[in-house]
C-alpha positions in Angstrom: -36.3 14.7 -1.7 -34.2 12.1 -3.7 -35.5 8.6 -3.9 -33.5 5.7 -4.0 -35.0 2.8 -5.1 -32.9 -0.4 -3.9 -33.7 -3.7 -5.9 -34.5 -6.5 -3.5 -33.9 -9.8 -5.9 -34.0 -13.3 -4.9 -31.3 -14.5 -3.2 -29.8 -11.1 -3.0 -26.1 -10.5 -1.0 -27.0 -9.0 2.6 -24.9 -6.3 2.3 -25.3 -5.0 -0.8 -29.1 -5.1 0.1 -28.9 -2.8 3.3 -25.2 -0.5 2.3 -27.4 2.0 0.3 -30.2 2.1 3.0 -27.4 3.0 5.4 -25.4 5.8 3.5 -28.5 7.2 2.0 -30.7 7.0 5.1 -28.0 8.9 7.3 -27.9 11.5 4.8 -29.2 15.0 6.4 -28.8 18.5 5.5 -26.2 20.6 7.4 -28.7 23.4 8.3 -31.0 22.2 11.4 -33.9 24.1 13.4 -33.3 25.2 16.8 -33.0 22.2 18.7 -32.9 20.0 16.4 -30.3 17.3 16.6 -30.1 16.6 12.8 -31.1 18.6 9.7 -33.6 17.0 7.2 -33.2 13.7 5.3 -32.0 14.4 1.9 -33.2 10.7 0.3 -36.4 8.6 0.6 -35.0 5.1 0.2 -37.4 2.5 -1.0 -36.6 -1.3 -1.1 -38.7 -2.9 -3.9 -39.3 -6.9 -3.9 -39.4 -8.6 -7.0 -42.1 -11.0 -5.3 -42.7 -11.5 -1.3 -40.5 -14.2 0.8 -37.4 -13.5 -0.9 -34.5 -15.0 0.3 -31.6 -12.9 1.6 -28.0 -14.7 1.4 -24.6 -14.3 2.8 -21.0 -16.1 2.0 -21.2 -19.3 0.6 -24.8 -18.7 -0.5 -26.2 -19.3 3.2 -29.7 -18.2 3.5 -29.9 -15.6 6.5 -33.4 -15.1 6.5 -36.1 -13.9 4.0 -37.8 -10.5 3.2 -41.1 -9.3 2.3 -39.9 -5.7 1.1 -42.3 -2.7 1.7 -42.6 -1.6 -1.7 -43.4 -3.6 -4.9 -41.0 -3.5 -8.2 -43.1 -1.5 -9.8 -43.0 1.4 -7.6 -38.9 1.9 -8.5 -40.3 3.4 -11.4 -40.9 6.5 -9.3 -37.3 6.8 -7.9 -34.5 9.3 -9.4 -31.7 6.4 -8.6 -32.1 2.9 -8.8 -29.5 0.8 -7.0 -29.1 -3.2 -8.1 -27.4 -5.4 -5.2 -25.2 -8.4 -6.4 -26.5 -12.2 -5.5 -27.5 -15.0 -6.4 -29.9 -14.1 -9.1 -27.7 -11.5 -10.7 -26.1 -13.8 -13.4 -30.1 -14.5 -14.6 -32.2 -11.6 -14.1 -36.1 -11.9 -14.6 -37.5 -10.0 -17.4 -39.7 -7.9 -15.3 -36.4 -6.6 -14.0 -34.6 -5.8 -17.3 -37.3 -3.8 -18.7 -37.7 -1.7 -15.6 -33.9 -0.8 -15.4 -34.0 -0.1 -19.8 -37.3 1.7 -19.3 -35.7 3.6 -16.2 -32.5 4.4 -18.1 -34.2 5.6 -21.0 -36.1 8.3 -18.8 -33.0 9.5 -17.2 -33.0 7.9 -14.2 -29.3 7.0 -12.6 -28.6 3.3 -11.9 -26.3 1.9 -9.8 -24.9 -1.7 -8.9 -22.9 -3.3 -6.0 -20.5 -6.1 -6.6 -21.7 -8.6 -9.0 -25.2 -6.4 -9.4 -23.2 -5.3 -12.6 -24.1 -8.3 -14.3 -28.1 -7.2 -14.2 -26.9 -4.1 -15.8 -25.3 -5.9 -18.7 -27.8 -8.2 -19.2 -30.1 -5.3 -19.6 -27.6 -3.4 -22.0 -26.5 -0.6 -20.0 -23.1 -1.4 -20.2 -22.7 -1.6 -23.4 -19.6 0.5 -24.9 -18.4 1.4 -21.4 -16.5 0.8 -18.6 -17.2 -1.2 -16.0 -16.5 -3.1 -12.6 -17.7 -5.8 -10.3 -16.4 -8.0 -7.8 -12.6 -9.3 -8.9 -14.1 -13.1 -8.7 -16.9 -11.9 -11.1 -14.8 -9.9 -13.3 -13.9 -12.6 -16.3 -17.5 -13.8 -16.1 -18.7 -10.3 -16.9 -16.3 -9.8 -19.2 -16.6 -13.1 -21.4 -20.5 -13.0 -21.3 -20.7 -9.4 -22.4 -17.8 -8.8 -24.5 -19.1 -5.3 -25.4 -18.3 -3.8 -21.8 -14.8 -2.8 -20.9 -14.3 -4.5 -17.6 -11.6 -2.6 -15.2 -11.3 -5.4 -12.0 -8.7 -3.2 -10.2 -10.8 0.2 -9.8 -13.2 0.4 -6.2 -16.0 1.9 -8.6 -16.6 3.4 -12.1 -18.9 6.5 -12.4 -20.5 6.7 -16.4 -22.8 9.4 -15.0 -26.1 8.1 -15.4 -24.8 4.4 -14.6 -22.3 3.5 -12.2 -20.7 0.1 -11.1 -18.9 -0.8 -7.9 -16.5 -3.6 -7.4 -17.0 -6.1 -4.1 -19.2 -5.8 -1.1 -17.4 -2.9 0.9 -17.0 -0.8 -2.1 -20.9 -0.1 -2.1 -20.2 2.1 0.8 -17.5 4.1 -1.5 -20.1 4.4 -4.2 -23.1 5.3 -2.3 -20.9 7.9 -0.5 -19.6 9.1 -3.7 -23.2 9.8 -5.2 -23.9 11.4 -1.9 -20.8 13.9 -2.7 -22.2 14.4 -6.2 -25.6 15.2 -5.3 -25.1 17.2 -2.0 -21.4 18.2 -1.9 -18.3 16.9 0.2 -19.3 18.3 3.5 -22.9 16.4 3.4 -20.4 13.2 2.2 -18.1 13.8 5.1 -20.9 14.2 7.7 -22.4 10.8 6.7 -18.9 9.0 6.6 -18.4 10.3 10.0 -21.9 9.1 11.2 -21.2 5.8 9.6 -17.5 5.4 10.6 -15.4 4.9 7.4 -13.2 7.2 5.9 -14.8 9.8 3.5 -12.6 8.8 0.2 -11.0 5.8 0.0 -8.0 5.8 -2.4 -6.4 2.8 -4.3 -8.7 0.1 -6.1 -9.5 -3.4 -5.9 -6.5 -4.3 -7.1 -4.8 -3.8 -3.6 -7.4 -6.6 -2.1 -6.6 -9.5 -4.5 -3.5 -10.8 -3.3 -2.6 -10.4 0.2 1.0 -10.4 1.2 2.3 -11.4 4.6 2.6 -7.7 6.6 6.1 -7.4 7.9 6.7 -7.9 11.5 6.1 -5.0 13.6 4.0 -2.9 10.7 0.8 -3.1 10.1 -1.9 -0.9 8.9 -1.5 2.7 8.1 -4.7 4.5 9.5 -2.6 6.1 12.4 -0.4 7.8 10.3 -3.1 9.0 8.0 -4.9 10.2 10.9 -2.2 12.0 11.9 -1.6 13.7 8.5 -5.4 14.7 8.3 -4.8 16.7 11.8 -1.7 18.2 10.5 -2.8 19.6 7.1 -2.3 23.0 7.7 1.3 22.4 8.8 4.2 21.5 5.7 4.9 17.8 5.9 7.3 16.2 3.7 7.6 12.2 2.9 10.2 12.4 5.7 8.0 13.7 8.5 5.5 10.6 7.4 7.9 8.0 7.7 9.4 9.3 11.1 5.5 9.2 12.5 4.8 5.6 11.2 8.8 4.9 12.5 9.6 3.4 8.8 12.3 4.6 6.2 10.8 6.7 3.2 11.0 4.1 1.0 9.1 1.3 3.1 6.4 4.0 3.6 6.0 4.5 -0.1 5.8 0.7 -0.6 3.5 0.3 2.3 1.1 3.3 1.1 0.8 1.6 -2.9 -0.2 -1.5 -0.8 -2.8 0.0 1.4 -4.1 2.7 -1.1 -3.0 2.3 -4.5 -0.9 5.8 -4.4 1.9 7.8 -2.7 1.8 9.6 0.3 2.5 12.7 -1.1 0.0 12.4 -3.6 -2.6 11.1 -0.9 -1.4 14.2 1.3 -2.7 16.1 -1.9 -5.9 14.4 -2.1 -6.1 14.9 1.5 -5.7 18.7 1.0 -8.0 19.0 -1.8 -10.8 17.5 -0.4 -10.5 19.6 3.2 -10.5 22.7 1.0 -13.9 21.4 -0.9 -15.6 21.3 2.4 -13.9 25.1 3.5 -15.4 26.1 0.0 -19.1 24.6 0.0 -19.5 25.4 3.8 -18.0 28.9 4.6 -17.4 32.2 3.3 -13.5 32.2 4.3 -10.7 33.7 1.7 -9.6 31.5 -0.9 -6.1 32.6 0.3 -7.0 31.5 4.1 -8.4 27.9 2.8 -5.4 27.6 1.2 -2.9 28.1 4.5 -5.2 26.2 6.5 -5.1 23.2 4.0 -1.5 23.7 3.7 -1.0 25.1 0.3 0.5 28.3 1.8 -0.8 30.5 -1.1 -3.8 30.7 -3.2 -1.6 30.6 -6.4 -0.6 27.2 -5.2 -4.0 25.9 -4.2 -5.5 26.9 -7.5 -3.0 25.0 -9.5 -3.3 21.8 -7.7 -7.1 22.3 -7.2 -7.8 23.1 -10.8 -5.6 20.0 -12.1 -7.7 17.5 -9.6 -11.2 18.8 -10.0 -11.0 20.7 -13.7 -12.2 24.0 -12.3 -11.3 26.6 -10.5 -11.8 26.9 -6.9 -13.6 30.9 -7.2 -16.2 28.8 -9.9 -16.6 25.5 -7.7 -17.7 27.8 -4.7 -19.8 29.8 -7.0 -21.4 26.3 -8.8 -21.8 24.7 -5.1 -23.9 27.8 -3.9 -25.8 27.9 -7.0 -26.7 24.2 -6.4 -27.3 24.8 -3.1 
């Protein structure tokens, strides 16, 4: 079982602290015993406290409650993944936390941060020479204090392999779900997303949240149209079809898609088809030609071209690698 340690530092942000437990605690094996409602747990989650009586904060540094973590900080050394939440103490982590992270990184432990937790990773020297992100309000501070870090304030998260960083609070969900996808595949991640009622993969970046233009009257969220597209993936879908469902012009649909997802409608559609193909390749023995048809690619040749361009491997090699890992 993969062990995840969440560091409970003093004045940690409440959602940053809770999100890893929610996502990793929900992840279950797809196979289950007869009569069982769920498969086996895939992660053990440990909340490791720096000391007793830790303050847990909400917006505006509001103290919501105090926490006594069930595990001591030293027990995070036994973890396979360490997650560092953001919060009031992120700008000045203790020497014990710095030493723990440096030692874990040297041993090959995967380390991730949520929101301003990136400042803790930077203080430990784990982001030097790397691309990283954090909440857009903390991006300038991170870049100024740690000039060796290449800060990108626009993305939802950055996956550097052994070190990962995420942007503002809710992107902790995106980051943790991404790690589940890497560890156990798209199908398991999609099941987790369904349980916690979120999109399996959000498109676009943090930039879409920095500026909030007033929506035009009568046109709000694209979620109903996105849901309709996912239900129609096996069918040929044109830009005009999508615009018709949203009851706007193709030009307006393009603009609103970029505002809400950071990409175009047709690129978003392609990503949905590739994600659906991943799930089929991981969970079934369906021939690639049939998967191509059910995902709307038409032919296996067309699917292979798009899949290889996006995933850097062919559908056949992806299926074989996932089965070997499983």
